[in-house]
N, C-alpha and C positions, 0 to 999 in steps of 0.2 A: 222630323222626318215626314216627307210627303207621302200621301196615300198612293196605292197602286192606282193606275188610271186605265180606263177601258173606253172602247167605242161602243155606241149603241148596238152595232152589228154583233160585236163580241158578246155583249150581254144577252141579246136575243137568241143567240145560237149555242151558248154554253149549256152543259148539262144542268138540270135543276139544282143539284147540290153545290155546284160551282157558282151558279147565280146567287144562291142563298149566301154562300160564303163571301162573295164579292160585295154584296149589299147588306150584309148583316150589321154593319156599323151605322147605317143610315138612321135607324131608330134605335136609340141607346138600349143595349142589352135586350133587344127584342127581335131576334132573327125570324120570328114567326111572321112578321110583316113581309120580309123578303121571300119567305117560303110561299106565302099566299100569292105574292106578285108573280112568282115564277110560273104559276099556273095560267096567268093572263097574257103571257107573251104570244106573239111578238108585239113590241111597242113601236108605234109609228114615229115617236119622238121622245126626247127626254122629258118634255112636258107631260106626255101621256103616261110615262113611267111614274113620274112624281105624283100626278093626279091619282093614278091607280093605287099607289102606296098610301096616300093620304085617305083615300076612300076606304081602304081596308081598315085603317085605324078608326075612321068615323063610324063604320058599320060594326065594329068589334064589340060594342056594348060598354057600359060604364065600368064594369069590373076589369076588363082588359085595358081600357084607357087609363084607369087609375093605376094599374100595375105598370103600365108604360111610363106614366108620370113619376111614379115612385122609383123607377129604374134609373132616373137621372140623379147625378151627384149634386150636392150643394155647391154653390159658387164659393171658391176658396175655402171649402169645408174640409172635414177630416180626411176624406178620400184623397183630396189634392195634397194635403200635408203629408200623408203617408205614401204618396206616389202611386195610388191605386186607380187613377182615372183611366178610361179608355184612351187610346191614342188620339181619337177625334176630340174628346173633351179636353185633353191636355193641350192640344193645339189651339182650341177655341179660347180656353181660359187664359193661356199664355198670351195669345194675340190681343186680348183685351187688357193685358197688363196685370192680371190678378196674381201672377207669380211675383210681382214687384210691389205688392201692397206695403204701405208703411204700417207700423204697429197699430196706429189709430184706425186706419182703414180696415185692417184685418180684424181688429176687435169689433168694429162697427158691423162688418159682414157676419161675424160669428153671432153677434146679438140679433141681427136681422134674420139670419137663418133660423135661429132658435125660435124667435117670435113667430115667424111665418109658419114653421112646421107645427108649432103648438096651436096656432089659429086654424090652419087648414088641413093638417094631417099629411102633408106631402111637401116635397122640396120646392122652393122657388125656382122657376125655369124662365130663363131669358136667353134668346139667341143673341149672344154677346158681341158677335162680329159687328164692328162699327161703333161700339160703345167704348168709353173709357171708364175708369173706376168710378169717377164722380157720377157719370150717367147711370151706371149700374146701380149704385147706391140710391140715387134719386128715384129710379124706376122701382126699386125694391120698396122704398118708403111709401111711394104712392099706391102701389098695389096692395099693401097691407090694409088699406081702408076698404077694399072690395069685399063683397059677399063671397061665400065659398063657391057657389055655382058660377059666378063671374070668373073666379080664379081657375076653376076647372077648364072653362072655355079658353081663358087666356093662356093657360099652360099648354093646351093642345095647339093653339095657334102658334105659340112660340116653338113647340116641337116641330110643327110643319115648316116653320122658317129654318130651323136648324137642319131639318131633313133636306130642304132645298139647297142650302149651302153645301151640305155634304155630297149630295148628288152632283152638283156642279163641280166640286173638287174631284169627284170620281170619274166623271165623264166631261172633261173640259171642252171638248169639241162637240158641237151640236150635230154631228153627222150621223 
C-alpha cells in the first residue's frame, strides 16, 4: 500500500498535529522529530524540510539518537516474522526481497542480527532501497568490523537516507 501523499504547501499550512501525524513515519517510531519540525515551518523546499528534520536529530543528543536507532527493527528479524513492522519498514524490507529469503539467507541474517546487537547494543540499520539480499548481507558483514562510535555515525547516516526516501515518497512532487 502506498503512503498518503502531500504537497509542500499542504504540509506548510496544516495544523501542527496534522503535520506531525503526516510526517510521524519519516523517522521510525519517533514522531518527536516531526513535532519539532512543525515549529520551523514554513519550509521553502522539500530539501529544507529534510535538512531541518535531520538537524533536529543531529542536535538531539546521544541519548535521543540512540533511542531513535533502537526504534528501528532488525532486518528480517522477529518483528518482520510476526508482522509487526511499520508500513514504511514493511515496504522497504519487502522491496529489498527480505520477505523472500531462502532458509540459508534467513539464518545468516538472524546470526548477523544477533552478533551485531551483541557487539553494538542496537540493531543494524541500512537504507535497503537499491540493495538485494546479497548486498545487504555483505554490508552487514563489513560493518561488523567497525568500532561502536563508527557504527553510531553510520546508523544515523543510514537513518537520514531512509528519511530522505520516505519524504520523497510522501511528497513526490517538488512543488
